[in-house]
All heavy atoms as a GROMACS GRO file, in nm:
protein
  547
    1LYS      N    1   9.045  10.489   9.313
    1LYS     CA    2   9.078  10.590   9.420
    1LYS      C    3   9.220  10.591   9.453
    1LYS      O    4   9.281  10.490   9.456
    1LYS     CB    5   8.990  10.566   9.532
    1LYS     CG    6   8.838  10.593   9.516
    1LYS     CD    7   8.752  10.576   9.640
    1LYS     CE    8   8.606  10.608   9.608
    1LYS     NZ    9   8.528  10.617   9.730
    2ASN      N   10   9.262  10.702   9.483
    2ASN     CA   11   9.411  10.716   9.524
    2ASN      C   12   9.425  10.707   9.682
    2ASN      O   13   9.379  10.801   9.745
    2ASN     CB   14   9.471  10.848   9.472
    2ASN     CG   15   9.609  10.856   9.508
    2ASN    OD1   16   9.681  10.775   9.567
    2ASN    ND2   17   9.678  10.969   9.472
    3LEU      N   18   9.473  10.595   9.727
    3LEU     CA   19   9.483  10.579   9.878
    3LEU      C   20   9.628  10.589   9.915
    3LEU      O   21   9.662  10.533  10.020
    3LEU     CB   22   9.428  10.449   9.906
    3LEU     CG   23   9.268  10.429   9.883
    3LEU    CD1   24   9.229  10.296   9.934
    3LEU    CD2   25   9.193  10.534   9.964
    4SER      N   26   9.719  10.652   9.837
    4SER     CA   27   9.858  10.660   9.873
    4SER      C   28   9.875  10.736  10.013
    4SER      O   29   9.978  10.708  10.072
    4SER     CB   30   9.933  10.718   9.754
    4SER     OG   31   9.900  10.860   9.742
    5LYS      N   32   9.781  10.815  10.043
    5LYS     CA   33   9.796  10.881  10.163
    5LYS      C   34   9.703  10.827  10.272
    5LYS      O   35   9.646  10.896  10.359
    5LYS     CB   36   9.773  11.036  10.144
    5LYS     CG   37   9.869  11.096  10.059
    5LYS     CD   38   9.843  11.242  10.038
    5LYS     CE   39   9.951  11.306   9.956
    5LYS     NZ   40   9.927  11.444   9.925
    6GLY      N   41   9.682  10.692  10.256
    6GLY     CA   42   9.580  10.636  10.349
    6GLY      C   43   9.630  10.594  10.482
    6GLY      O   44   9.557  10.530  10.549
    7ILE      N   45   9.748  10.617  10.508
    7ILE     CA   46   9.808  10.585  10.646
    7ILE      C   47   9.873  10.717  10.714
    7ILE      O   48   9.950  10.776  10.651
    7ILE     CB   49   9.915  10.474  10.639
    7ILE    CG1   50   9.859  10.339  10.567
    7ILE    CG2   51   9.971  10.447  10.769
    7ILE    CD1   52   9.960  10.243  10.542
    8ARG      N   53   9.834  10.722  10.825
    8ARG     CA   54   9.899  10.837  10.901
    8ARG      C   55   9.941  10.787  11.046
    8ARG      O   56   9.857  10.717  11.118
    8ARG     CB   57   9.791  10.952  10.936
    8ARG     CG   58   9.855  11.077  10.992
    8ARG     CD   59   9.756  11.196  10.990
    8ARG     NE   60   9.659  11.165  11.106
    8ARG     CZ   61   9.658  11.228  11.213
    8ARG    NH1   62   9.753  11.314  11.251
    8ARG    NH2   63   9.564  11.204  11.312
    9ILE      N   64  10.058  10.807  11.082
    9ILE     CA   65  10.109  10.762  11.207
    9ILE      C   66  10.169  10.881  11.286
    9ILE      O   67  10.249  10.962  11.227
    9ILE     CB   68  10.226  10.663  11.180
    9ILE    CG1   69  10.176  10.534  11.110
    9ILE    CG2   70  10.289  10.618  11.316
    9ILE    CD1   71  10.283  10.446  11.061
   10VAL      N   72  10.133  10.886  11.413
   10VAL     CA   73  10.176  10.983  11.500
   10VAL      C   74  10.254  10.920  11.617
   10VAL      O   75  10.176  10.834  11.684
   10VAL     CB   76  10.059  11.074  11.549
   10VAL    CG1   77  10.103  11.171  11.657
   10VAL    CG2   78   9.981  11.134  11.440
   11VAL      N   79  10.371  10.955  11.634
   11VAL     CA   80  10.455  10.897  11.748
   11VAL      C   81  10.475  11.005  11.848
   11VAL      O   82  10.526  11.103  11.835
   11VAL     CB   83  10.587  10.838  11.705
   11VAL    CG1   84  10.666  10.783  11.804
   11VAL    CG2   85  10.567  10.745  11.584
   12GLU      N   86  10.432  10.959  11.983
   12GLU     CA   87  10.454  11.059  12.098
   12GLU      C   88  10.518  10.981  12.202
   12GLU      O   89  10.462  10.886  12.263
   12GLU     CB   90  10.316  11.103  12.139
   12GLU     CG   91  10.238  11.186  12.044
   12GLU     CD   92  10.099  11.230  12.091
   12GLU    OE1   93  10.055  11.174  12.184
   12GLU    OE2   94  10.035  11.313  12.030
   13GLU      N   95  10.642  11.011  12.226
   13GLU     CA   96  10.731  10.951  12.332
   13GLU      C   97  10.738  10.796  12.306
   13GLU      O   98  10.800  10.746  12.223
   13GLU     CB   99  10.699  10.999  12.470
   13GLU     CG  100  10.718  11.140  12.483
   13GLU     CD  101  10.718  11.189  12.625
   13GLU    OE1  102  10.747  11.106  12.708
   13GLU    OE2  103  10.702  11.315  12.652
   14ASP      N  104  10.655  10.717  12.397
   14ASP     CA  105  10.660  10.582  12.383
   14ASP      C  106  10.525  10.519  12.326
   14ASP      O  107  10.497  10.396  12.351
   14ASP     CB  108  10.690  10.516  12.514
   14ASP     CG  109  10.594  10.552  12.620
   14ASP    OD1  110  10.509  10.642  12.605
   14ASP    OD2  111  10.595  10.476  12.731
   15SER      N  112  10.440  10.601  12.262
   15SER     CA  113  10.308  10.551  12.220
   15SER      C  114  10.298  10.582  12.070
   15SER      O  115  10.353  10.683  12.024
   15SER     CB  116  10.198  10.594  12.294
   15SER     OG  117  10.176  10.741  12.277
   16VAL      N  118  10.211  10.516  11.997
   16VAL     CA  119  10.182  10.526  11.862
   16VAL      C  120  10.033  10.538  11.844
   16VAL      O  121   9.958  10.474  11.898
   16VAL     CB  122  10.242  10.420  11.781
   16VAL    CG1  123  10.211  10.435  11.631
   16VAL    CG2  124  10.392  10.404  11.796
   17GLN      N  125  10.003  10.639  11.746
   17GLN     CA  126   9.858  10.650  11.707
   17GLN      C  127   9.856  10.620  11.552
   17GLN      O  128   9.936  10.688  11.482
   17GLN     CB  129   9.790  10.778  11.739
   17GLN     CG  130   9.657  10.808  11.692
   17GLN     CD  131   9.615  10.938  11.723
   17GLN    OE1  132   9.662  11.016  11.808
   17GLN    NE2  133   9.512  10.982  11.647
   18VAL      N  134   9.771  10.533  11.507
   18VAL     CA  135   9.763  10.500  11.367
   18VAL      C  136   9.623  10.520  11.316
   18VAL      O  137   9.525  10.494  11.374
   18VAL     CB  138   9.801  10.362  11.342
   18VAL    CG1  139   9.791  10.315  11.187
   18VAL    CG2  140   9.931  10.319  11.406
   19ASP      N  141   9.623  10.593  11.192
   19ASP     CA  142   9.492  10.618  11.124
   19ASP      C  143   9.505  10.565  10.986
   19ASP      O  144   9.603  10.583  10.918
   19ASP     CB  145   9.469  10.766  11.103
   19ASP     CG  146   9.423  10.840  11.240
   19ASP    OD1  147   9.309  10.805  11.286
   19ASP    OD2  148   9.501  10.916  11.295
   20LEU      N  149   9.409  10.475  10.941
   20LEU     CA  150   9.409  10.403  10.814
   20LEU      C  151   9.284  10.432  10.742
   20LEU      O  152   9.180  10.450  10.802
   20LEU     CB  153   9.421  10.254  10.836
   20LEU     CG  154   9.524  10.189  10.912
   20LEU    CD1  155   9.497  10.050  10.947
   20LEU    CD2  156   9.656  10.200  10.830
   21SER      N  157   9.294  10.454  10.611
   21SER     CA  158   9.186  10.464  10.526
   21SER      C  159   9.188  10.345  10.433
   21SER      O  160   9.290  10.315  10.366
   21SER     CB  161   9.192  10.591  10.437
   21SER     OG  162   9.176  10.700  10.519
   22ILE      N  163   9.073  10.271  10.432
   22ILE     CA  164   9.066  10.150  10.346
   22ILE      C  165   8.946  10.139  10.262
   22ILE      O  166   8.853  10.203  10.281
   22ILE     CB  167   9.073  10.012  10.433
   22ILE    CG1  168   8.953  10.002  10.532
   22ILE    CG2  169   9.211  10.020  10.518
   22ILE    CD1  170   8.944   9.873  10.611
   23LEU      N  171   8.948  10.051  10.164
   23LEU     CA  172   8.839  10.018  10.082
   23LEU      C  173   8.799   9.875  10.115
   23LEU      O  174   8.888   9.790  10.142
   23LEU     CB  175   8.869  10.013   9.924
   23LEU     CG  176   8.887  10.150   9.861
   23LEU    CD1  177   8.941  10.127   9.715
   23LEU    CD2  178   8.752  10.220   9.852
   24ILE      N  179   8.672   9.852  10.128
   24ILE     CA  180   8.625   9.708  10.164
   24ILE      C  181   8.564   9.644  10.043
   24ILE      O  182   8.489   9.715   9.967
   24ILE     CB  183   8.512   9.721  10.264
   24ILE    CG1  184   8.572   9.791  10.391
   24ILE    CG2  185   8.461   9.580  10.301
   24ILE    CD1  186   8.614   9.705  10.505
   25LYS      N  187   8.601   9.528  10.006
   25LYS     CA  188   8.555   9.462   9.895
   25LYS      C  189   8.403   9.429   9.914
   25LYS      O  190   8.357   9.377  10.029
   25LYS     CB  191   8.626   9.333   9.861
   25LYS     CG  192   8.592   9.253   9.732
   25LYS     CD  193   8.678   9.135   9.716
   25LYS     CE  194   8.646   9.070   9.590
   25LYS     NZ  195   8.730   8.947   9.572
   26TYR      N  196   8.316   9.451   9.813
   26TYR     CA  197   8.179   9.423   9.817
   26TYR      C  198   8.149   9.280   9.869
   26TYR      O  199   8.214   9.182   9.817
   26TYR     CB  200   8.110   9.446   9.685
   26TYR     CG  201   7.958   9.424   9.674
   26TYR    CD1  202   7.878   9.518   9.738
   26TYR    CD2  203   7.911   9.304   9.633
   26TYR    CE1  204   7.733   9.493   9.741
   26TYR    CE2  205   7.772   9.273   9.631
   26TYR     CZ  206   7.690   9.375   9.697
   26TYR     OH  207   7.552   9.346   9.694
   27GLY      N  208   8.048   9.265   9.959
   27GLY     CA  209   8.015   9.128  10.001
   27GLY      C  210   8.078   9.095  10.144
   27GLY      O  211   8.028   8.991  10.204
   28TYR      N  212   8.170   9.175  10.191
   28TYR     CA  213   8.229   9.149  10.313
   28TYR      C  214   8.159   9.246  10.416
   28TYR      O  215   8.113   9.351  10.392
   28TYR     CB  216   8.375   9.178  10.319
   28TYR     CG  217   8.453   9.067  10.254
   28TYR    CD1  218   8.475   9.080  10.116
   28TYR    CD2  219   8.504   8.948  10.322
   28TYR    CE1  220   8.556   8.973  10.038
   28TYR    CE2  221   8.578   8.862  10.243
   28TYR     CZ  222   8.611   8.870  10.113
   28TYR     OH  223   8.667   8.776  10.054
   29THR      N  224   8.159   9.196  10.546
   29THR     CA  225   8.087   9.276  10.645
   29THR      C  226   8.192   9.387  10.692
   29THR      O  227   8.300   9.352  10.735
   29THR     CB  228   8.050   9.188  10.765
   29THR    OG1  229   7.965   9.086  10.727
   29THR    CG2  230   7.980   9.266  10.872
   30ILE      N  231   8.145   9.516  10.677
   30ILE     CA  232   8.240   9.626  10.700
   30ILE      C  233   8.297   9.616  10.852
   30ILE      O  234   8.416   9.640  10.874
   30ILE     CB  235   8.164   9.751  10.676
   30ILE    CG1  236   8.149   9.765  10.539
   30ILE    CG2  237   8.249   9.866  10.727
   30ILE    CD1  238   8.054   9.891  10.496
   31ILE      N  239   8.217   9.592  10.943
   31ILE     CA  240   8.258   9.595  11.091
   31ILE      C  241   8.351   9.483  11.116
   31ILE      O  242   8.452   9.504  11.180
   31ILE     CB  243   8.136   9.584  11.174
   31ILE    CG1  244   8.121   9.726  11.234
   31ILE    CG2  245   8.136   9.488  11.282
   31ILE    CD1  246   8.034   9.765  11.344
   32ASP      N  247   8.330   9.360  11.053
   32ASP     CA  248   8.433   9.252  11.076
   32ASP      C  249   8.570   9.283  11.017
   32ASP      O  250   8.670   9.254  11.079
   32ASP     CB  251   8.369   9.128  11.026
   32ASP     CG  252   8.242   9.080  11.093
   32ASP    OD1  253   8.219   9.120  11.208
   32ASP    OD2  254   8.164   8.993  11.026
   33VAL      N  255   8.562   9.333  10.889
   33VAL     CA  256   8.688   9.358  10.821
   33VAL      C  257   8.771   9.467  10.891
   33VAL      O  258   8.887   9.460  10.916
   33VAL     CB  259   8.669   9.397  10.669
   33VAL    CG1  260   8.794   9.447  10.602
   33VAL    CG2  261   8.615   9.277  10.600
   34ALA      N  262   8.692   9.568  10.931
   34ALA     CA  263   8.766   9.688  10.997
   34ALA      C  264   8.817   9.643  11.128
   34ALA      O  265   8.932   9.684  11.170
   34ALA     CB  266   8.664   9.796  11.015
   35LYS      N  267   8.754   9.549  11.211
   35LYS     CA  268   8.809   9.507  11.333
   35LYS      C  269   8.923   9.420  11.324
   35LYS      O  270   9.029   9.420  11.386
   35LYS     CB  271   8.703   9.424  11.402
   35LYS     CG  272   8.735   9.362  11.543
   35LYS     CD  273   8.767   9.486  11.638
   35LYS     CE  274   8.805   9.422  11.775
   35LYS     NZ  275   8.879   9.505  11.854
   36GLN      N  276   8.924   9.334  11.200
   36GLN     CA  277   9.042   9.244  11.168
   36GLN      C  278   9.162   9.331  11.134
   36GLN      O  279   9.275   9.305  11.188
   36GLN     CB  280   9.011   9.150  11.071
   36GLN     CG  281   8.908   9.046  11.113
   36GLN     CD  282   8.854   8.957  10.990
   36GLN    OE1  283   8.897   8.984  10.876
   36GLN    NE2  284   8.777   8.848  11.022
   37VAL      N  285   9.141   9.442  11.064
   37VAL     CA  286   9.254   9.526  11.017
   37VAL      C  287   9.312   9.596  11.143
   37VAL      O  288   9.429   9.610  11.166
   37VAL     CB  289   9.203   9.633  10.908
   37VAL    CG1  290   9.309   9.735  10.890
   37VAL    CG2  291   9.174   9.554  10.780
   38GLN      N  292   9.215   9.650  11.221
   38GLN     CA  293   9.252   9.721  11.344
   38GLN      C  294   9.346   9.622  11.437
   38GLN      O  295   9.448   9.668  11.482
   38GLN     CB  296   9.132   9.766  11.424
   38GLN     CG  297   9.151   9.852  11.541
   38GLN     CD  298   9.031   9.893  11.607
   38GLN    OE1  299   8.939   9.816  11.629
   38GLN    NE2  300   9.022  10.023  11.638
   39ASP      N  301   9.296   9.508  11.452
   39ASP     CA  302   9.366   9.416  11.548
   39ASP      C  303   9.514   9.372  11.481
   39ASP      O  304   9.609   9.379  11.548
   39ASP     CB  305   9.293   9.278  11.568
   39ASP     CG  306   9.167   9.303  11.652
   39ASP    OD1  307   9.160   9.413  11.716
   39ASP    OD2  308   9.080   9.221  11.651
   40ALA      N  309   9.510   9.349  11.352
   40ALA     CA  310   9.632   9.313  11.284
   40ALA      C  311   9.735   9.425  11.295
   40ALA      O  312   9.853   9.413  11.314
   40ALA     CB  313   9.612   9.272  11.139
   41VAL      N  314   9.699   9.549  11.263
   41VAL     CA  315   9.780   9.668  11.277
   41VAL      C  316   9.833   9.689  11.409
   41VAL      O  317   9.945   9.708  11.436
   41VAL     CB  318   9.715   9.789  11.216
   41VAL    CG1  319   9.796   9.922  11.243
   41VAL    CG2  320   9.690   9.784  11.060
   42TYR      N  321   9.744   9.676  11.512
   42TYR     CA  322   9.776   9.700  11.649
   42TYR      C  323   9.901   9.605  11.693
   42TYR      O  324  10.003   9.633  11.746
   42TYR     CB  325   9.657   9.669  11.737
   42TYR     CG  326   9.678   9.701  11.879
   42TYR    CD1  327   9.662   9.821  11.946
   42TYR    CD2  328   9.719   9.593  11.970
   42TYR    CE1  329   9.686   9.840  12.076
   42TYR    CE2  330   9.745   9.616  12.098
   42TYR     CZ  331   9.717   9.738  12.155
   42TYR     OH  332   9.741   9.750  12.299
   43ASN      N  333   9.864   9.477  11.651
   43ASN     CA  334   9.965   9.365  11.693
   43ASN      C  335  10.102   9.385  11.619
   43ASN      O  336  10.207   9.364  11.677
   43ASN     CB  337   9.918   9.225  11.659
   43ASN     CG  338   9.800   9.190  11.771
   43ASN    OD1  339   9.810   9.230  11.884
   43ASN    ND2  340   9.709   9.111  11.728
   44ALA      N  341  10.096   9.419  11.490
   44ALA     CA  342  10.216   9.438  11.409
   44ALA      C  343  10.296   9.553  11.450
   44ALA      O  344  10.431   9.545  11.473
   44ALA     CB  345  10.178   9.460  11.254
   45VAL      N  346  10.236   9.667  11.481
   45VAL     CA  347  10.313   9.786  11.533
   45VAL      C  348  10.375   9.758  11.670
   45VAL      O  349  10.477   9.791  11.691
   45VAL     CB  350  10.220   9.905  11.536
   45VAL    CG1  351  10.296  10.026  11.602
   45VAL    CG2  352  10.176   9.953  11.398
   46GLU      N  353  10.293   9.699  11.758
   46GLU     CA  354  10.352   9.676  11.893
   46GLU      C  355  10.468   9.569  11.888
   46GLU      O  356  10.574   9.583  11.951
   46GLU     CB  357  10.246   9.620  11.993
   46GLU     CG  358  10.169   9.728  12.051
   46GLU     CD  359  10.100   9.694  12.183
   46GLU    OE1  360  10.073   9.580  12.220
   46GLU    OE2  361  10.075   9.798  12.256
   47ASN      N  362  10.446   9.463  11.811
   47ASN     CA  363  10.556   9.360  11.803
   47ASN      C  364  10.684   9.407  11.736
   47ASN      O  365  10.792   9.360  11.760
   47ASN     CB  366  10.489   9.236  11.735
   47ASN     CG  367  10.397   9.164  11.817
   47ASN    OD1  368  10.384   9.176  11.944
   47ASN    ND2  369  10.302   9.092  11.753
   48THR      N  370  10.669   9.497  11.630
   48THR     CA  371  10.781   9.533  11.558
   48THR      C  372  10.855   9.652  11.615
   48THR      O  373  10.977   9.673  11.604
   48THR     CB  374  10.746   9.559  11.409
   48THR    OG1  375  10.647   9.665  11.400
   48THR    CG2  376  10.703   9.440  11.333
   49SER      N  377  10.783   9.750  11.672
   49SER     CA  378  10.839   9.872  11.720
   49SER      C  379  10.864   9.863  11.876
   49SER      O  380  10.964   9.943  11.926
   49SER     CB  381  10.750   9.989  11.699
   49SER     OG  382  10.635   9.980  11.781
   50GLY      N  383  10.801   9.786  11.949
   50GLY     CA  384  10.822   9.788  12.097
   50GLY      C  385  10.742   9.894  12.155
   50GLY      O  386  10.749   9.918  12.288
   51LEU      N  387  10.684   9.986  12.081
   51LEU     CA  388  10.604  10.097  12.140
   51LEU      C  389  10.467  10.058  12.167
   51LEU      O  390  10.410   9.979  12.107
   51LEU     CB  391  10.600  10.210  12.045
   51LEU     CG  392  10.735  10.269  12.009
   51LEU    CD1  393  10.719  10.366  11.885
   51LEU    CD2  394  10.809  10.343  12.122
   52SER      N  395  10.397  10.110  12.270
   52SER     CA  396  10.262  10.093  12.290
   52SER      C  397  10.169  10.161  12.192
   52SER      O  398  10.196  10.279  12.158
   52SER     CB  399  10.218  10.114  12.432
   52SER     OG  400  10.203  10.258  12.453
   53VAL      N  401  10.069  10.094  12.148
   53VAL     CA  402   9.974  10.158  12.055
   53VAL      C  403   9.856  10.226  12.128
   53VAL      O  404   9.786  10.152  12.196
   53VAL     CB  405   9.920  10.049  11.949
   53VAL    CG1  406   9.821  10.119  11.846
   53VAL    CG2  407  10.038  10.004  11.874
   54SER      N  408   9.834  10.350  12.122
   54SER     CA  409   9.729  10.417  12.193
   54SER      C  410   9.607  10.390  12.124
   54SER      O  411   9.494  10.373  12.185
   54SER     CB  412   9.759  10.566  12.217
   54SER     OG  413   9.769  10.628  12.082
   55CYS      N  414   9.598  10.396  11.983
   55CYS     CA  415   9.475  10.362  11.905
   55CYS      C  416   9.512  10.340  11.769
   55CYS      O  417   9.613  10.388  11.717
   55CYS     CB  418   9.384  10.478  11.921
   55CYS     SG  419   9.430  10.639  11.847
   56VAL      N  420   9.422  10.265  11.702
   56VAL     CA  421   9.431  10.234  11.567
   56VAL      C  422   9.283  10.266  11.505
   56VAL      O  423   9.184  10.197  11.540
   56VAL     CB  424   9.460  10.088  11.529
   56VAL    CG1  425   9.457  10.057  11.375
   56VAL    CG2  426   9.597  10.043  11.578
   57ASN      N  427   9.269  10.375  11.429
   57ASN     CA  428   9.154  10.421  11.381
   57ASN      C  429   9.142  10.373  11.228
   57ASN      O  430   9.229  10.405  11.149
   57ASN     CB  431   9.141  10.572  11.382
   57ASN     CG  432   9.138  10.623  11.520
   57ASN    OD1  433   9.072  10.572  11.610
   57ASN    ND2  434   9.228  10.726  11.552
   58VAL      N  435   9.038  10.298  11.203
   58VAL     CA  436   9.012  10.253  11.062
   58VAL      C  437   8.899  10.333  10.994
   58VAL      O  438   8.782  10.319  11.049
   58VAL     CB  439   8.990  10.091  11.060
   58VAL    CG1  440   8.965  10.050  10.918
   58VAL    CG2  441   9.098  10.023  11.124
   59HIS      N  442   8.931  10.399  10.890
   59HIS     CA  443   8.827  10.464  10.827
   59HIS      C  444   8.796  10.402  10.689
   59HIS      O  445   8.879  10.376  10.610
   59HIS     CB  446   8.875  10.614  10.787
   59HIS     CG  447   8.926  10.685  10.903
   59HIS    ND1  448   8.834  10.756  10.999
   59HIS    CD2  449   9.049  10.706  10.963
   59HIS    CE1  450   8.907  10.809  11.086
   59HIS    NE2  451   9.032  10.773  11.072
   60VAL      N  452   8.669  10.370  10.666
   60VAL     CA  453   8.630  10.286  10.551
   60VAL      C  454   8.587  10.398  10.455
   60VAL      O  455   8.487  10.473  10.478
   60VAL     CB  456   8.508  10.192  10.573
   60VAL    CG1  457   8.475  10.128  10.434
   60VAL    CG2  458   8.552  10.089  10.674
   61VAL      N  459   8.666  10.417  10.348
   61VAL     CA  460   8.636  10.528  10.257
   61VAL      C  461   8.552  10.478  10.135
   61VAL      O  462   8.508  10.573  10.053
   61VAL     CB  463   8.769  10.588  10.205
   61VAL    CG1  464   8.849  10.650  10.314
   61VAL    CG2  465   8.849  10.486  10.129
   62GLY      N  466   8.525  10.347  10.127
   62GLY     CA  467   8.439  10.309  10.016
   62GLY      C  468   8.428  10.169  10.000
   62GLY      O  469   8.493  10.088  10.080
   63VAL      N  470   8.348  10.122   9.912
   63VAL     CA  471   8.328   9.978   9.883
   63VAL      C  472   8.374   9.946   9.741
   63VAL      O  473   8.348  10.012   9.652
   63VAL     CB  474   8.179   9.931   9.898
   63VAL    CG1  475   8.159   9.793   9.858
   63VAL    CG2  476   8.134   9.963  10.028
   64ALA      N  477   8.466   9.854   9.721
   64ALA     CA  478   8.512   9.814   9.587
   64ALA      C  479   8.428   9.689   9.534
   64ALA      O  480   8.412   9.608   9.607
   64ALA     CB  481   8.670   9.766   9.602
   65PHE      N  482   8.395   9.713   9.404
   65PHE     CA  483   8.316   9.612   9.339
   65PHE      C  484   8.401   9.544   9.241
   65PHE      O  485   8.505   9.591   9.179
   65PHE     CB  486   8.203   9.679   9.261
   65PHE     CG  487   8.100   9.744   9.356
   65PHE    CD1  488   8.114   9.879   9.386
   65PHE    CD2  489   7.994   9.660   9.406
   65PHE    CE1  490   8.021   9.941   9.475
   65PHE    CE2  491   7.897   9.727   9.494
   65PHE     CZ  492   7.909   9.860   9.526
   66ASP      N  493   8.377   9.400   9.222
   66ASP     CA  494   8.452   9.326   9.127
   66ASP      C  495   8.415   9.380   8.982
   66ASP      O  496   8.297   9.411   8.954
   66ASP     CB  497   8.424   9.181   9.129
   66ASP     CG  498   8.488   9.114   9.242
   66ASP    OD1  499   8.598   9.172   9.283
   66ASP    OD2  500   8.442   9.018   9.295
   67ARG      N  501   8.518   9.399   8.890
   67ARG     CA  502   8.486   9.443   8.756
   67ARG      C  503   8.484   9.305   8.670
   67ARG      O  504   8.583   9.238   8.666
   67ARG     CB  505   8.589   9.533   8.704
   67ARG     CG  506   8.588   9.664   8.778
   67ARG     CD  507   8.696   9.750   8.714
   67ARG     NE  508   8.716   9.874   8.808
   67ARG     CZ  509   8.712   9.994   8.756
   67ARG    NH1  510   8.711  10.022   8.629
   67ARG    NH2  511   8.726  10.093   8.832
   68GLU      N  512   8.377   9.290   8.606
   68GLU     CA  513   8.371   9.171   8.522
   68GLU      C  514   8.424   9.213   8.387
   68GLU      O  515   8.401   9.318   8.330
   68GLU     CB  516   8.226   9.114   8.518
   68GLU     CG  517   8.176   9.060   8.642
   68GLU     CD  518   8.036   9.012   8.635
   68GLU    OE1  519   8.001   8.964   8.516
   68GLU    OE2  520   7.967   8.992   8.727
   69GLY      N  521   8.490   9.114   8.317
   69GLY     CA  522   8.536   9.143   8.183
   69GLY      C  523   8.428   9.159   8.095
   69GLY      O  524   8.321   9.104   8.105
   70LYS      N  525   8.458   9.235   7.983
   70LYS     CA  526   8.359   9.254   7.877
   70LYS      C  527   8.334   9.123   7.804
   70LYS      O  528   8.422   9.059   7.772
   70LYS     CB  529   8.402   9.354   7.772
   70LYS     CG  530   8.414   9.504   7.837
   70LYS     CD  531   8.451   9.596   7.731
   70LYS     CE  532   8.468   9.740   7.796
   70LYS     NZ  533   8.512   9.829   7.696
   71LYS      N  534   8.209   9.084   7.787
   71LYS     CA  535   8.168   8.966   7.717
   71LYS      C  536   8.156   8.992   7.567
   71LYS      O  537   8.090   9.098   7.526
   71LYS     CB  538   8.041   8.910   7.765
   71LYS     CG  539   8.051   8.868   7.919
   71LYS     CD  540   7.928   8.818   7.972
   71LYS     CE  541   7.940   8.778   8.113
   71LYS     NZ  542   7.825   8.717   8.182
   72ALA      N  543   8.218   8.903   7.478
   72ALA     CA  544   8.203   8.930   7.338
   72ALA      C  545   8.081   8.883   7.274
   72ALA      O  546   8.002   8.807   7.330
   72ALA     CB  547   8.338   8.852   7.279
   0.00000   0.00000   0.00000
């Protein structure tokens, strides 16, 4: 899948709104991973930009499965 447009950032005066689209690896709990991503992005944006983050929306667009190599 093409996720090159998976990040959208809206800056309004002194606040930032972030929308992310992610794939979750099979076997992980979607809610836990999405929450960890949300917290990491929130902290990174606030610490690097000095702007307050109004929201970080994480959209799970699918589940990625491991591809096993072909067996001879």
